[in-house]
N, C-alpha and C positions, 0 to 999 in steps of 0.2 A: 147857617146859623143866623139867628136874629137876636139882637140885643134890645132889651126893653128899658123904658125910663125908670122903672122901679128897681132895677138891678144895681147893686153897688159895684164900683170899679176901683181897683188898685192900680196905680201907675208905677211900674218898675222903671227906674231911671227918671224920676219926676224932676230932679234938680238940674238936669242938663238943659241946654238952650232949647232944643226941640221939645223935650219933655215938659218944660215950663210953659212954652208958648202954646202948645196944643192942649195941655191940661187946663189952662185958663179958658181956652175956647170951648173945650168940651163941657166944662163946668158951667160956663155962661149959657150954653145951649140947653142944659138940663141934665147932662150926664151926672149921676150921683157918685162923684169921685170922693172917696173917703180918706185918701192919703197916698203916700208913695213909699218907695224903697230906695235907700242909698246907705250902704253899710258905713260910709264915712261921715254921715250926717245924722246919726241916730239921735232921736230925742228932739231934734230941731223942728221948727215949723217952717214950711215953705209954701208960699202963696196962701197962707192961712190954713194949711193942712199939715197933719203930723207925718213925720218921716220915721219909718221903721228900718231895722237892720236887714230884715228879710220878710218875705211873704208869710212864712211860717209864724214869725213873731206877730205880724199884723193880724193873722187869722186868730190868734189867741185873744186879741182885744176886740175884734169886731167881725161881723159877717161880711164875707167877700164873695160876690157872685161871679165876677169876671176880673181879668187883669189885662193890661196892655203894656207892651214893652217899647221903651225908647232906649235900647241897649246896643252897644257895638257888637259886631259879628262874633268875636271870640268870647263874649260874655253871655251870649244868648242861651247856650246849653245849660249853664249853671242856673241862670235866672228862670228858665223854663222848668227845670227840675225842682226848683224852690217853690214855684207856683203850684206845681202838681202835688208836691208834698204837703202844701198848705190846704189841699182839698178844693182848690179853685177849679170849677168845671168849664169855664170859658176863658180862653187865652188867645189874645190877638198879638201876633208877632209881625211887626212892620219891617224888620231888618232884612236886608238882602246880603248876599255874599257870605252867608254862614257856611262853614265847612260841611260838606254833604254827610260825613260820618256823624257829625253832631246832630244834624237834623234827623237822621235815621234813628239815633239813640233816643232823643226826647220825644219823637212821635211814637215810638214803641212804648215808652214809659207812659205817655198820655193815654194810649189805647188801653193799657192795662189798668190805669186808674180811673178811666171813664171821663177824662178831660178832653173837650173838643177844642182843637187848635185851628185858628184861621191864620193862614200864612204858612211859611215865611213869605216875605216880599209882597205883602198885601197893603192896600191903601186903607183897609179897615171896613167897618160896618156903620151903616147909617139907618136909623129909624126916624124919618122926618117927623118933626113935631114932638119927638120924645127925647132922643139922645143920639150920640154917635161915639164911636171909639176908633180913632185913627187920625189921618190927616186929610180927610175929605171936606170940601166946603159946605158942610151941612147947613150952615147959617145963611147961605145964599138962597133965598127963596125962588130965584129964577132957575135954580138947578134942583133943589130939594124941597118941593112943595108936597105936603101930605096928600096921599091919595090911595089908589088901589092897584098900582102896577109894581110888581116886584122885579128887581134887576139883579142879575148875577153876572159878574165880569172877572175875567182873568187880568184885565188891565184897568188900573185906576183911572187913567186919562180917558180911555174909550168908554169906561163906565160912567164917568162924569158927563161926557158928551151925550151918551144915551139918555141919561136922566134929563139933561138940558133939552134935548129934542122932544122928549115926551111931555115935559112941563110946558114948553113953548106951544105945544099942540093942544094944551088944555087938560092934559092928564096930570095925575099926581103920583107920587112914589110911596108905596107902602113900606118897603124895606130895600136897602141896597147891601149886597154882600160882595166885597172884593176878595176873591179867594187867593189871589197871588199868582205870579207868573213863573215861579221856580219849578224845576222838574219834579220835586218831591214836596208835597204840601199836605196839610192836615185836613182841610175841607175841600172836597172836590166839587166840580160843577153838579154832579149827581146829588151830593149831600145838600148843597144849597138849594137845588131844585125841589128836593123832598121837603125841606123846611118851608119854602114858599108855597108849595102845594098844600101843606098842612096848616098854613097861616090863614085864619078866617078873614083877615083884612086884605089879603092879596087875591085879586080876581083875575089877573092875567100876569104873564111873565115875559121879560126880555132877557135873552141869553147873549152875552157878548163873549165870543170865543176867539181863538186864533189857531193857526196851524201848529202842528206838533203835538205829540202825545195822543191819548185816546179819550180825554175827558168829555168832549162833546158827544162822541159816539156812545160812550157809556150812559150819558145823560139821556140820549135819544131813546134808549130802550125804556126808560122810565117815563119819558114824555109821552110815549105811545099810550100809556095808561091814564093820562091826565085828561080832565075835562076843561081845565082852565086854558084859555088861548095862549099860545106861545109864539113869539117872533124872535128872530136871531140875526146877528151880524157876525161873520167870521172874518177876522183880519188875516191878511197874507195871501190873498187870492193870486197875486202876480208873482209870488216868490218861487224861484226854481227849486226843484227837489234837492234836499240836503242843505239848503240855505238856512242858517241860523238867524232868527230875527232878534229884536231887542230883548225879549225875555229869554231866560235860560232854558225854559221848557219848550220854547217854540222852535223845534227842529224836526224836520221830516226825515225819517229814515225809510228808504224804499217807498212803498205806497202807504205806509202807516202814518196817520196824522196829517194827511194831505187835505187841502181845501176841498177838493172834489169829494173825498171820502166823507168828510164831516158834513158837507152840504147834503149829500145823498142820504146819509143816515138820519139827519134831522128832518128832511123833507118826507122821508118814508114814514116818519113818526107823526106827520101832520103839522110840523113846525114850518112857518113861513120864513125863509132865509132871504134877506135883502142884500143888495150889492154895496150899499153905502149906509152909514149910520143915519143919515138924514131921511132915509126912507122908512125908518122904524115906526114912526107915528102913523103914517098912512097904512102901513101893513097891519098895525094893531087895530086901526079903525075898521078895516075890512074884516078882520077876525071877529071883533066884537059885534059888528053888524050881522055877520053870518050866524053868530050865536044868538042874536036877538037881544043883546045887552044895550 
């Protein structure tokens, strides 16, 4: 999923410390934040923006293209269902440690309503030079300079590093999608790869993955059909089988989700897989050179 500068954004949990801090940064960068939600502060103005009791109430007053949550784990389900009921089609859920049954419930509700969810446990979305939704340092031009390289990452920190490496090498970023590291998420690597493939501003793609699950293997099948160059880094090469990494989704069971399996699947699809993030830019240069770009 890609968020655009002309899309309006509602902040659920805008009056909290993190909601306030990042809402100001997002708005200053260009994100069209139209207000927020806090049932306890209905009718108030916060950082110069209106506060509604619910997303449904807000949608009665104004158009809402996307919503972002700064909500505690046990409140996410209700907030997500509120956003879905309001007809919001893009929802960014930053929160981690949400009960699994809650995630399964609101993801099912989102699919039925046609709402695309990014997360849970995501760092958010960035479209350099336009807007961002999350807690990525979009305003740092050493990391997020506008350009034509799309980046999809399960990890916010590794995704940030990948963008830094590419920008330092003279490239720019067309869009960043942090899909989140939980076992159950709304937007997969495959979903994000399709969005970047269809994006006219994106001419090449970086995939940052990690061991565990089958997200990268599933994306590899689609990558095989793409003409845009793709390079990738997969974290967890030295992790022993069955070892759980920092992300909840990063666990290998048997041979499924292993580093070797992911690397083999991506390389079979024509993706260059590097052993360290610092090698991404050189690998991309080779890809673009071979393509004649």
